[in-house]
py3Dmol code that shows the C-alpha trace and the ligand (Angstrom):
import py3Dmol

protein = """\
ATOM      1  CA  MET A   1     -59.841 -65.857 -13.422  1.00  0.00           C
ATOM      2  CA  LYS A   2     -57.616 -68.266 -11.593  1.00  0.00           C
ATOM      3  CA  PHE A   3     -54.323 -67.068  -9.709  1.00  0.00           C
ATOM      4  CA  PHE A   4     -51.466 -69.515  -9.804  1.00  0.00           C
ATOM      5  CA  ILE A   5     -48.334 -68.738  -7.860  1.00  0.00           C
ATOM      6  CA  ASP A   6     -45.161 -68.975  -9.901  1.00  0.00           C
ATOM      7  CA  THR A   7     -42.521 -70.290  -7.488  1.00  0.00           C
ATOM      8  CA  ALA A   8     -41.123 -73.473  -6.030  1.00  0.00           C
ATOM      9  CA  ASN A   9     -40.532 -71.778  -2.486  1.00  0.00           C
ATOM     10  CA  LEU A  10     -42.789 -73.877  -0.059  1.00  0.00           C
ATOM     11  CA  GLN A  11     -43.033 -70.837   2.244  1.00  0.00           C
ATOM     12  CA  GLU A  12     -44.323 -68.603  -0.298  1.00  0.00           C
ATOM     13  CA  ILE A  13     -46.700 -71.154  -1.629  1.00  0.00           C
ATOM     14  CA  GLU A  14     -47.905 -71.771   1.926  1.00  0.00           C
ATOM     15  CA  GLU A  15     -48.385 -67.996   2.663  1.00  0.00           C
ATOM     16  CA  GLY A  16     -50.316 -67.520  -0.815  1.00  0.00           C
ATOM     17  CA  PHE A  17     -52.397 -70.591  -0.118  1.00  0.00           C
ATOM     18  CA  GLN A  18     -53.268 -69.342   3.419  1.00  0.00           C
ATOM     19  CA  MET A  19     -54.332 -65.976   2.094  1.00  0.00           C
ATOM     20  CA  GLY A  20     -56.829 -67.717  -0.221  1.00  0.00           C
ATOM     21  CA  LEU A  21     -55.012 -66.194  -3.182  1.00  0.00           C
ATOM     22  CA  VAL A  22     -53.625 -69.447  -4.742  1.00  0.00           C
ATOM     23  CA  ASP A  23     -55.592 -71.557  -7.314  1.00  0.00           C
ATOM     24  CA  GLY A  24     -52.562 -73.503  -8.412  1.00  0.00           C
ATOM     25  CA  VAL A  25     -48.770 -73.359  -8.612  1.00  0.00           C
ATOM     26  CA  THR A  26     -46.369 -73.310 -11.617  1.00  0.00           C
ATOM     27  CA  THR A  27     -42.710 -74.146 -11.437  1.00  0.00           C
ATOM     28  CA  ASN A  28     -39.973 -74.365 -13.805  1.00  0.00           C
ATOM     29  CA  PRO A  29     -36.413 -75.727 -13.778  1.00  0.00           C
ATOM     30  CA  SER A  30     -34.996 -72.380 -12.939  1.00  0.00           C
ATOM     31  CA  LEU A  31     -37.330 -71.929  -9.888  1.00  0.00           C
ATOM     32  CA  MET A  32     -36.396 -75.362  -8.656  1.00  0.00           C
ATOM     33  CA  ALA A  33     -32.750 -74.659  -9.036  1.00  0.00           C
ATOM     34  CA  LYS A  34     -33.220 -71.438  -7.170  1.00  0.00           C
ATOM     35  CA  GLU A  35     -34.683 -73.446  -4.134  1.00  0.00           C
ATOM     36  CA  GLY A  36     -31.461 -75.682  -4.447  1.00  0.00           C
ATOM     37  CA  VAL A  37     -33.717 -78.705  -5.387  1.00  0.00           C
ATOM     38  CA  SER A  38     -31.797 -81.010  -7.657  1.00  0.00           C
ATOM     39  CA  GLY A  39     -31.547 -84.793  -8.313  1.00  0.00           C
ATOM     40  CA  THR A  40     -34.571 -87.104  -9.331  1.00  0.00           C
ATOM     41  CA  ASP A  41     -35.693 -87.905  -5.937  1.00  0.00           C
ATOM     42  CA  LYS A  42     -35.363 -84.702  -4.326  1.00  0.00           C
ATOM     43  CA  VAL A  43     -37.240 -83.015  -7.355  1.00  0.00           C
ATOM     44  CA  LYS A  44     -40.032 -85.538  -7.013  1.00  0.00           C
ATOM     45  CA  ALA A  45     -40.299 -85.037  -3.143  1.00  0.00           C
ATOM     46  CA  HIS A  46     -40.249 -81.318  -3.692  1.00  0.00           C
ATOM     47  CA  TYR A  47     -43.208 -81.703  -6.065  1.00  0.00           C
ATOM     48  CA  LYS A  48     -45.053 -83.889  -3.657  1.00  0.00           C
ATOM     49  CA  ALA A  49     -44.560 -81.319  -0.988  1.00  0.00           C
ATOM     50  CA  ILE A  50     -46.097 -78.641  -2.945  1.00  0.00           C
ATOM     51  CA  CYS A  51     -49.045 -80.779  -4.016  1.00  0.00           C
ATOM     52  CA  GLU A  52     -49.603 -81.564  -0.222  1.00  0.00           C
ATOM     53  CA  ILE A  53     -49.603 -77.893   0.619  1.00  0.00           C
ATOM     54  CA  VAL A  54     -52.267 -76.967  -2.052  1.00  0.00           C
ATOM     55  CA  GLY A  55     -54.371 -80.096  -1.744  1.00  0.00           C
ATOM     56  CA  GLY A  56     -55.721 -81.054  -4.997  1.00  0.00           C
ATOM     57  CA  LEU A  57     -54.821 -77.698  -6.879  1.00  0.00           C
ATOM     58  CA  ASP A  58     -53.042 -77.798 -10.163  1.00  0.00           C
ATOM     59  CA  VAL A  59     -49.244 -78.005  -9.711  1.00  0.00           C
ATOM     60  CA  SER A  60     -47.107 -77.642 -13.005  1.00  0.00           C
ATOM     61  CA  ALA A  61     -44.078 -79.806 -12.933  1.00  0.00           C
ATOM     62  CA  GLU A  62     -41.683 -79.367 -16.006  1.00  0.00           C
ATOM     63  CA  VAL A  63     -39.954 -82.146 -17.858  1.00  0.00           C
ATOM     64  CA  ILE A  64     -36.192 -81.742 -18.487  1.00  0.00           C
ATOM     65  CA  ALA A  65     -36.047 -84.252 -21.523  1.00  0.00           C
ATOM     66  CA  THR A  66     -36.147 -82.561 -24.857  1.00  0.00           C
ATOM     67  CA  ASP A  67     -36.711 -85.868 -26.906  1.00  0.00           C
ATOM     68  CA  TYR A  68     -40.145 -87.495 -27.250  1.00  0.00           C
ATOM     69  CA  GLN A  69     -39.504 -90.805 -25.405  1.00  0.00           C
ATOM     70  CA  GLY A  70     -37.712 -89.016 -22.647  1.00  0.00           C
ATOM     71  CA  MET A  71     -40.664 -86.494 -22.178  1.00  0.00           C
ATOM     72  CA  ILE A  72     -43.116 -89.284 -22.031  1.00  0.00           C
ATOM     73  CA  GLN A  73     -41.155 -91.369 -19.540  1.00  0.00           C
ATOM     74  CA  GLU A  74     -40.521 -88.175 -17.321  1.00  0.00           C
ATOM     75  CA  GLY A  75     -44.068 -86.843 -17.675  1.00  0.00           C
ATOM     76  CA  GLU A  76     -45.726 -90.221 -16.735  1.00  0.00           C
ATOM     77  CA  GLU A  77     -43.526 -90.420 -13.623  1.00  0.00           C
ATOM     78  CA  LEU A  78     -44.399 -86.903 -12.556  1.00  0.00           C
ATOM     79  CA  ALA A  79     -48.123 -87.400 -13.324  1.00  0.00           C
ATOM     80  CA  LYS A  80     -48.038 -90.420 -10.933  1.00  0.00           C
ATOM     81  CA  LEU A  81     -46.724 -88.444  -8.014  1.00  0.00           C
ATOM     82  CA  HIS A  82     -50.020 -86.631  -7.351  1.00  0.00           C
ATOM     83  CA  ALA A  83     -53.489 -86.083  -8.886  1.00  0.00           C
ATOM     84  CA  GLY A  84     -52.696 -82.418  -9.018  1.00  0.00           C
ATOM     85  CA  ILE A  85     -49.663 -82.600 -11.312  1.00  0.00           C
ATOM     86  CA  VAL A  86     -49.804 -80.899 -14.615  1.00  0.00           C
ATOM     87  CA  VAL A  87     -46.872 -81.944 -16.910  1.00  0.00           C
ATOM     88  CA  LYS A  88     -45.303 -78.813 -18.223  1.00  0.00           C
ATOM     89  CA  VAL A  89     -43.788 -79.368 -21.574  1.00  0.00           C
ATOM     90  CA  PRO A  90     -41.743 -76.849 -23.929  1.00  0.00           C
ATOM     91  CA  MET A  91     -43.084 -75.659 -27.190  1.00  0.00           C
ATOM     92  CA  ILE A  92     -40.809 -77.749 -29.463  1.00  0.00           C
ATOM     93  CA  ALA A  93     -41.849 -80.372 -32.073  1.00  0.00           C
ATOM     94  CA  ALA A  94     -41.255 -83.293 -29.705  1.00  0.00           C
ATOM     95  CA  GLY A  95     -43.129 -81.439 -27.019  1.00  0.00           C
ATOM     96  CA  LEU A  96     -46.203 -81.077 -29.134  1.00  0.00           C
ATOM     97  CA  LYS A  97     -46.127 -84.716 -29.850  1.00  0.00           C
ATOM     98  CA  ALA A  98     -45.849 -85.441 -26.207  1.00  0.00           C
ATOM     99  CA  ILE A  99     -48.725 -83.185 -25.423  1.00  0.00           C
ATOM    100  CA  ARG A 100     -50.833 -85.063 -27.930  1.00  0.00           C
ATOM    101  CA  TYR A 101     -49.799 -88.396 -26.324  1.00  0.00           C
ATOM    102  CA  PHE A 102     -50.503 -87.033 -22.748  1.00  0.00           C
ATOM    103  CA  SER A 103     -53.945 -85.742 -23.767  1.00  0.00           C
ATOM    104  CA  SER A 104     -54.797 -89.056 -25.224  1.00  0.00           C
ATOM    105  CA  LYS A 105     -53.973 -90.659 -21.732  1.00  0.00           C
ATOM    106  CA  GLY A 106     -55.832 -88.061 -19.837  1.00  0.00           C
ATOM    107  CA  ILE A 107     -52.698 -86.491 -18.390  1.00  0.00           C
ATOM    108  CA  ARG A 108     -53.074 -82.716 -18.166  1.00  0.00           C
ATOM    109  CA  THR A 109     -50.276 -80.505 -19.666  1.00  0.00           C
ATOM    110  CA  ASN A 110     -49.168 -77.084 -19.799  1.00  0.00           C
ATOM    111  CA  CYS A 111     -47.276 -76.085 -22.939  1.00  0.00           C
ATOM    112  CA  THR A 112     -44.504 -73.479 -21.944  1.00  0.00           C
ATOM    113  CA  LEU A 113     -42.132 -71.064 -23.402  1.00  0.00           C
ATOM    114  CA  VAL A 114     -44.789 -69.834 -25.860  1.00  0.00           C
ATOM    115  CA  PHE A 115     -44.054 -66.305 -27.501  1.00  0.00           C
ATOM    116  CA  SER A 116     -46.280 -66.304 -30.571  1.00  0.00           C
ATOM    117  CA  VAL A 117     -49.834 -66.832 -31.705  1.00  0.00           C
ATOM    118  CA  GLY A 118     -48.854 -69.551 -34.124  1.00  0.00           C
ATOM    119  CA  GLN A 119     -47.185 -71.540 -31.183  1.00  0.00           C
ATOM    120  CA  ALA A 120     -50.410 -71.065 -29.053  1.00  0.00           C
ATOM    121  CA  LEU A 121     -52.487 -72.404 -31.946  1.00  0.00           C
ATOM    122  CA  LEU A 122     -50.357 -75.592 -32.227  1.00  0.00           C
ATOM    123  CA  ALA A 123     -50.424 -76.078 -28.505  1.00  0.00           C
ATOM    124  CA  ALA A 124     -54.139 -75.914 -28.515  1.00  0.00           C
ATOM    125  CA  LYS A 125     -54.387 -78.311 -31.528  1.00  0.00           C
ATOM    126  CA  ALA A 126     -52.106 -80.795 -29.835  1.00  0.00           C
ATOM    127  CA  GLY A 127     -54.680 -80.750 -26.853  1.00  0.00           C
ATOM    128  CA  ALA A 128     -52.770 -78.737 -24.253  1.00  0.00           C
ATOM    129  CA  THR A 129     -54.696 -78.078 -21.005  1.00  0.00           C
ATOM    130  CA  TYR A 130     -52.877 -74.786 -20.453  1.00  0.00           C
ATOM    131  CA  VAL A 131     -50.747 -72.663 -22.784  1.00  0.00           C
ATOM    132  CA  SER A 132     -48.094 -70.297 -21.141  1.00  0.00           C
ATOM    133  CA  PRO A 133     -47.394 -67.256 -23.062  1.00  0.00           C
ATOM    134  CA  PHE A 134     -44.517 -65.329 -21.451  1.00  0.00           C
ATOM    135  CA  VAL A 135     -45.623 -61.663 -21.044  1.00  0.00           C
ATOM    136  CA  GLY A 136     -42.652 -60.138 -19.242  1.00  0.00           C
ATOM    137  CA  ARG A 137     -39.962 -61.766 -21.445  1.00  0.00           C
ATOM    138  CA  LEU A 138     -41.662 -60.240 -24.431  1.00  0.00           C
ATOM    139  CA  ASP A 139     -41.804 -56.898 -22.886  1.00  0.00           C
ATOM    140  CA  ASP A 140     -38.175 -57.271 -21.916  1.00  0.00           C
ATOM    141  CA  ILE A 141     -37.286 -57.411 -25.729  1.00  0.00           C
ATOM    142  CA  SER A 142     -39.517 -54.383 -26.529  1.00  0.00           C
ATOM    143  CA  SER A 143     -42.214 -56.599 -27.887  1.00  0.00           C
ATOM    144  CA  ASP A 144     -45.811 -56.360 -26.533  1.00  0.00           C
ATOM    145  CA  GLY A 145     -46.554 -59.266 -24.183  1.00  0.00           C
ATOM    146  CA  MET A 146     -50.042 -58.083 -23.474  1.00  0.00           C
ATOM    147  CA  GLN A 147     -50.927 -57.974 -27.160  1.00  0.00           C
ATOM    148  CA  LEU A 148     -49.983 -61.683 -27.371  1.00  0.00           C
ATOM    149  CA  ILE A 149     -52.490 -62.551 -24.598  1.00  0.00           C
ATOM    150  CA  ALA A 150     -55.223 -60.555 -26.491  1.00  0.00           C
ATOM    151  CA  ASP A 151     -54.254 -62.218 -29.747  1.00  0.00           C
ATOM    152  CA  ILE A 152     -54.381 -65.726 -28.411  1.00  0.00           C
ATOM    153  CA  ARG A 153     -57.685 -65.020 -26.744  1.00  0.00           C
ATOM    154  CA  LEU A 154     -59.155 -63.850 -30.190  1.00  0.00           C
ATOM    155  CA  VAL A 155     -57.856 -67.004 -32.014  1.00  0.00           C
ATOM    156  CA  TYR A 156     -59.046 -69.334 -29.351  1.00  0.00           C
ATOM    157  CA  ASP A 157     -62.500 -67.895 -29.052  1.00  0.00           C
ATOM    158  CA  ASN A 158     -62.609 -67.880 -32.844  1.00  0.00           C
ATOM    159  CA  TYR A 159     -62.603 -71.764 -32.888  1.00  0.00           C
ATOM    160  CA  GLY A 160     -63.678 -72.612 -29.362  1.00  0.00           C
ATOM    161  CA  PHE A 161     -60.284 -74.106 -28.261  1.00  0.00           C
ATOM    162  CA  THR A 162     -60.714 -75.266 -24.637  1.00  0.00           C
ATOM    163  CA  THR A 163     -56.944 -74.757 -24.000  1.00  0.00           C
ATOM    164  CA  GLN A 164     -56.735 -72.296 -21.038  1.00  0.00           C
ATOM    165  CA  ILE A 165     -54.499 -69.173 -21.524  1.00  0.00           C
ATOM    166  CA  LEU A 166     -52.166 -69.134 -18.586  1.00  0.00           C
ATOM    167  CA  ALA A 167     -50.399 -65.880 -18.686  1.00  0.00           C
ATOM    168  CA  ALA A 168     -46.824 -66.431 -17.443  1.00  0.00           C
ATOM    169  CA  SER A 169     -43.798 -64.246 -16.817  1.00  0.00           C
ATOM    170  CA  VAL A 170     -46.095 -61.951 -15.133  1.00  0.00           C
ATOM    171  CA  ARG A 171     -44.051 -59.337 -13.209  1.00  0.00           C
ATOM    172  CA  HIS A 172     -46.315 -56.697 -11.575  1.00  0.00           C
ATOM    173  CA  PRO A 173     -49.940 -55.914 -10.554  1.00  0.00           C
ATOM    174  CA  MET A 174     -50.916 -54.135 -13.814  1.00  0.00           C
ATOM    175  CA  HIS A 175     -49.873 -57.095 -15.971  1.00  0.00           C
ATOM    176  CA  ILE A 176     -52.551 -59.023 -13.772  1.00  0.00           C
ATOM    177  CA  VAL A 177     -55.165 -56.335 -14.188  1.00  0.00           C
ATOM    178  CA  ASP A 178     -54.536 -56.101 -18.025  1.00  0.00           C
ATOM    179  CA  CYS A 179     -54.780 -59.951 -18.291  1.00  0.00           C
ATOM    180  CA  ALA A 180     -58.027 -59.800 -16.389  1.00  0.00           C
ATOM    181  CA  LYS A 181     -59.379 -57.191 -18.890  1.00  0.00           C
ATOM    182  CA  ILE A 182     -58.358 -59.205 -21.967  1.00  0.00           C
ATOM    183  CA  GLY A 183     -59.920 -62.478 -20.431  1.00  0.00           C
ATOM    184  CA  ALA A 184     -56.745 -64.722 -19.672  1.00  0.00           C
ATOM    185  CA  ASP A 185     -58.099 -67.677 -17.951  1.00  0.00           C
ATOM    186  CA  VAL A 186     -55.155 -67.828 -15.490  1.00  0.00           C
ATOM    187  CA  ILE A 187     -52.191 -65.686 -14.554  1.00  0.00           C
ATOM    188  CA  THR A 188     -49.173 -67.048 -12.888  1.00  0.00           C
ATOM    189  CA  ALA A 189     -46.968 -64.736 -10.794  1.00  0.00           C
ATOM    190  CA  PRO A 190     -44.816 -64.561  -7.775  1.00  0.00           C
ATOM    191  CA  LEU A 191     -46.682 -63.388  -4.554  1.00  0.00           C
ATOM    192  CA  SER A 192     -44.787 -60.140  -4.822  1.00  0.00           C
ATOM    193  CA  ALA A 193     -46.623 -59.273  -7.976  1.00  0.00           C
ATOM    194  CA  ILE A 194     -50.113 -60.353  -6.633  1.00  0.00           C
ATOM    195  CA  LYS A 195     -50.092 -58.752  -3.117  1.00  0.00           C
ATOM    196  CA  PRO A 196     -49.881 -55.066  -4.337  1.00  0.00           C
ATOM    197  CA  LEU A 197     -53.357 -55.561  -5.802  1.00  0.00           C
ATOM    198  CA  LEU A 198     -54.662 -55.139  -2.254  1.00  0.00           C
ATOM    199  CA  ASN A 199     -53.342 -51.638  -1.739  1.00  0.00           C
ATOM    200  CA  HIS A 200     -55.033 -48.122  -2.420  1.00  0.00           C
ATOM    201  CA  PRO A 201     -54.047 -45.016  -0.675  1.00  0.00           C
ATOM    202  CA  LEU A 202     -57.693 -44.055  -0.505  1.00  0.00           C
ATOM    203  CA  THR A 203     -58.484 -47.263   1.136  1.00  0.00           C
ATOM    204  CA  ASP A 204     -55.865 -46.606   4.023  1.00  0.00           C
ATOM    205  CA  ALA A 205     -57.079 -42.918   4.344  1.00  0.00           C
ATOM    206  CA  GLY A 206     -60.697 -43.692   4.319  1.00  0.00           C
ATOM    207  CA  LEU A 207     -60.243 -46.487   7.035  1.00  0.00           C
ATOM    208  CA  ALA A 208     -58.072 -44.044   9.142  1.00  0.00           C
ATOM    209  CA  LYS A 209     -60.928 -41.432   8.772  1.00  0.00           C
ATOM    210  CA  PHE A 210     -63.613 -43.994   9.712  1.00  0.00           C
ATOM    211  CA  LEU A 211     -61.753 -45.058  12.808  1.00  0.00           C
ATOM    212  CA  SER A 212     -60.918 -41.647  13.918  1.00  0.00           C
ATOM    213  CA  ASP A 213     -64.738 -40.589  13.368  1.00  0.00           C
ATOM    214  CA  HIS A 214     -65.672 -43.675  15.411  1.00  0.00           C
ATOM    215  CA  LYS A 215     -63.350 -42.892  18.244  1.00  0.00           C
ATOM    216  CA  LYS A 216     -64.551 -39.242  18.438  1.00  0.00           C
ATOM    217  CA  ALA A 217     -68.303 -40.412  18.484  1.00  0.00           C
ATOM    218  CA  SER A 218     -67.436 -42.831  21.145  1.00  0.00           C
ATOM    219  CA  SER A 219     -65.678 -40.306  23.377  1.00  0.00           C
ATOM    220  CA  ASN A 220     -68.683 -37.891  23.208  1.00  0.00           C
TER     221      ASN A 220
END
"""
ligand_1 = """\
10
LIG
O -44.030 -69.039 -15.551
C -42.859 -68.580 -16.246
C -42.085 -67.717 -15.479
O -41.502 -68.296 -14.364
C -41.062 -66.871 -16.155
O -41.049 -65.765 -15.570
O -39.923 -63.624 -14.725
O -38.460 -65.538 -15.335
O -39.710 -64.359 -17.090
P -39.685 -64.760 -15.654
"""
view = py3Dmol.view(width=600, height=400)
view.addModel(protein, "pdb")
view.setStyle({"model": 0}, {"cartoon": {"style": "trace"}})
view.addModel(ligand_1, "xyz")
view.setStyle({"model": 1}, {"stick": {}})
view.zoomTo()
view.show()
């Protein structure tokens, strides 16, 4: 299972990468705006900086255009920035067509804003490298985000689709554990949702006991 970090914050990416927790990065226009990155040149420079931090790992960079020609132009420019770039395309009709085009050109894609099995099926048929179902945003509207991951897993396995399930809008550690049980290929989350996986009170108590026993034995 791969862990992607869902942020455009360079320090957070650096920290996750140095901890060995990061297999890739996802961004979106909201995350870029949060970092104050705007304007074509600055956006491109920011993507390049992310790619350089994580070496050859995948970095999803989202197109802003919503028409087919615009997506193709933007996606091709993004893909030229670095070998690690994965062009992120929204789940709309023009997006599916663009995914098909990018797939035929060997440009990897991440189909984003996916909220149903039907949408995930279309993304796979179009040849998306990754599909991004948004778990947390479904939970937010009293729907079952994790059930969507399970349903997409079932459908993809039924037909041997190779599109990787990239569970997105992952907000807390149990989302990650549940995705792992279901068999999501990738989760993307902020570092704040990944780090708590490390913690267990019995680990802390056990380590404290080991160290105090060792200290007692050493002072005998
Ligand atoms: O990868 C998509 C993600 O950034 C959305 O997360 O928490 O805004 O729903 P959230």
